[in-house]
C-alpha angles and dihedrals in degrees: 000000000000089000090055092050092048090048092051091048090049091052090046090066101028123133095214134160092280090055093054089045086057091052090052092050090048090055090049096047094043091050092050091047092050089048094060095037097046087099115039089223099045109111099138094111098025097109092055092047092048090055092044095051095043090049089054089053092051092044093051091045088056091049092047096049094043090050090049091050092051090052102039106012086240129099103212110015123091091008116183102265093213091053089047091053089053090049093051091047091051090046091052092050088050089051092052092048093048089049089064089065102029109041103220091139121028117233108301121241114255093252090057090057090052090047092054091048089055091044098052093034087059092049092053091044087053087069089063099039092117090065095048133087118260093253091057090049088056090054090050091055089049091055089046089058091047090051091051090055095049093043088052091055094048091046093052091045093053098033095102090054099044096085089056090048091055096043093049097043092110087085094087088296092278094136090058086080085084090065096051095092089054091051090049090050094050091046092051092052093046091049091054094046099045100039121092109246142165129224093272090056091050091049092048091051091049091050092047090051097040100044096066090045092050092047090050091051093048091045091051092049092051090044091052092048093051090043091055092045091053093047094046093047091046093051091047094049092044091059098036092055092195108210091337094294115148115251091248090060096051090042089054089053092055103038119092116233090240139146096260096040093056093047096046091051091047093048110121088011104061106357131058109251130191108202114188093241097047114035103186102197088219094297099116095112100135127121109321141178088269128017094269131028126232125236115218112171092207091056092044092052094044092049091050094056098035098048131217118320117238095240124113121240092240092053090048090054091047090053092046089053086064088066099073096215090063099052094088090056091055095057116113117270124179095190137028121263101185096126096049127108135174107241102175137023121187119189125193113183125190114195122202105186092171088061097032095233140103138204115218120194117190124186117197128197115204123200127196106214095189116128088220115090093202098052111114118196137180124233118215122191127182116198122198110205134198111263114281095020124136135199110242106170144027131180135178126196109233117185089347095306125108110242116194120220130252122223122231140146117303093242095049093047092048093048092051093048095048092047094050099040097038097044114011101031098213136141115296136142122195131196119195133182115235132189120262097046092296138135131193125211122191123189127189142221109020110178135174090244095074140002118251120228128196134170129209126191124205127192109207136179118236117238118235111230109175105287095352138075116221128204106201116217124259110229128197143191122208141093107006115278098185093122098029120135110235128203126181130189124182124189142163107229094191108025112047130209094024121155128225139175130222114211131208092255091058097255122132125214133194136170119286111241132180116283116260120248093209111107131211111243126209133155096344092314130113121207113196136164136224138169114282118227116194110247121211128213129198108264130166110174118218097188127037122204122193121207100204129187139139093295090071122090123213089243092055092049091051094046094050091048091049090049090063099031093144094050130078109257123201134191131187113235131165094345095311133100107227132183114240143177136190090287097054092099096143092059090044094052091048091054090041089064090070118100089215139356132230103196109202100229091193087076088068100097100186107031093173090066100029130102121203113200117194142171108193140205118223093242133070139118116286123246090253090058089058100041095102096040128097089254089053094050095046091046089050091053092047095050091047091058102036123072105175116091118237120246104240124187120191118203092201140032092251125092127187116237088252094055093036091059092048089051093048090052091053096244089137140054091225132210134156135192144100130318089254091056089048090053090050092053090048091049092050092042091234139128132179112271119235114226107241098172107121089214094059133065124187122212100196096187089056095041085230138129122206115207129197117208132177116236139167094199112094114230129199115204142143093243113134121246086231087087089068092044094052092044092050093047094053091041088057092049090048093050093046088048112129090000092077088094091050123089093225100057092104094082127161095250091061091045089053092052092050091045095050093049093037096226136144114244140150088287102035137057138180123235137179117205128187102242142019087245090061091055091048093047092056094038095243109154129203110275098235088063094055129227131285110320089008093069091111092056126077121224142186120282129218110320118248140178087260096051097099121114131051116265117196122227117263094258088049090054088055090050091050092048092049092050091048092050090048092052091047090050092052091047092050090050090053093049094052112094 
């Protein structure tokens, strides 16, 4: 009898052939799971891997029970504990694989993946504990305690669904996956109870179990405290209505951009939440901030005990827009794009050092990794451009053929896209201008049957940096490009054999050379470039206004005040314009608590003699976010009545999106530099003069001025047509200027300028439709024929890498030929004796 007991005990902890078979199957299943989950959007092979991994679980279960029956004449009693650990590990991998196809849990946070690696790594190491030093055994018991805590969470989370999993298990036992966390929990407790252990092992297990619980409690307490702070601040700001700003704006100014703040605001939008009055059982898979939510157990627990915050979804999204990394996620999408990835990016860059500009053409290949052939998805890309850049081309491949875009008004392009994508589900691509040097491109449909390809072209000024010219990189957000193949080609279409350098940050540099005197000629207009020398105007400010936020230091505030000690100095604080001096530190510190500032420029009574001094953070709402607010309406009225630009001095090289847009629309006479340089300007009674000539555009970063001149003499040159595109873009911004806040700024003259230059701007967009009938139905004419009243004028088409050089019109060629023949005739007459 004793021999039988010893034999059974020996088998109970035996590392036999079936155990090592389990380890082999774990390696196979884990590798296959990692293969399909390497990219969060890769589900192309997921169905096959689900079947493979579940088959391995069933196969090993059969081996385990048959082995147990041979040993004990029983299928389930006295099971080899090491084999059972392998079985639970295989079952867990199968659960994770199945979750890729059936979204019971949203995608786990990265730390949860690491936690599970430690948990199951500890379980497998437990099978070899007899061969390990005592210190390692202690670590194994610690991971066993950690595993018990996580298994408890998963069990409680799935507990309401477990009865259904058991009742419906007749379907090949698939629903029994819901019971796996409970089996892991029971196994972890039994292992601890039945295993011989010393006091150090017990302490390690208690620490492993208690540490996650303690962290969860502390996290929940901090979550609740931040939650209450947000709600209290929001309620206070909602009722105070400081200067007509919406509560979400003033709340954004006060909230810290911290770990808890971001996650509370993203709760229900990006993270799985479990509010006490609406336990979701993991089924909250509706429209979210991104295409798939994230499951963080700490956030789920904290949200359950803290309750729902009294903050509307729209206000949350508006606040999250303030954090620049979230703005892409708030762009409109009509369809999901969660299975999309960017598989290839081809860049072709043409550098024109003699004109200090570049043309960047990027071709993107989009793959739909869904296993479903009928699933249609929409790709959304947000491009962030170097300052002063403009989109000058868009193409979409339709049925394998590249189709160039047509340019039309923003409203007409948007209406056509929404109608086709939302109702008819056909092939369009849309390119919109956005504030903050950004563009958005949407492409539909993207299916698993074929990859979608689109191309975007950007005309960008080069930045002068001492003896070099720098092309800043164009960044983008969109379908993941982690595994994308990238190709880059750089050439010099005009100057040959030029050298360049590509830097780790993506920028490209080349030597600075003198500007070319050859103009670009189009439609009786010359566009030429020359060096820009800053011009000064006499300026003696009578009123000083300080735009204060957290980027200011107390020393800077004091120095600026002392620089204008004889002038009245004002600062905006808590909805009131107050007069300050170098000793007004309480008011300064109160304004310094704001994450950003939105100085109401309509409070500047005499803009012609006023100086606005700012030091800006990189984050703030955009102008478009404020257009319907009280601040937006009062600013609109002010700009409609005032003509003189405001002298604006920036103490740093950073501008908030709010101020950047005002600068782009030529609301300011702009200058930047140090406090010492500001003092020098004040001492000399000077300030940089803004070019107001409609025939001139200044590109400050390139130290270059583009001039437009009328001419009747045709000119042939190698100058790129991008000169005209850049000039037209900045001309549009200049003419919109203060009218951006006005409803009537989208006038036909501006549309004609955009149409002739074929550029994307606040009033123009590019669109590709599937058929000629689609263009006709939405009244979108071919670009070379112009738009509206410009139909009798020809314009540029989509930019290309071969679009450099000025080409005269046909009648001008005739004129040139006649002149040439005339000159030859005269020369021949002179040569004759």
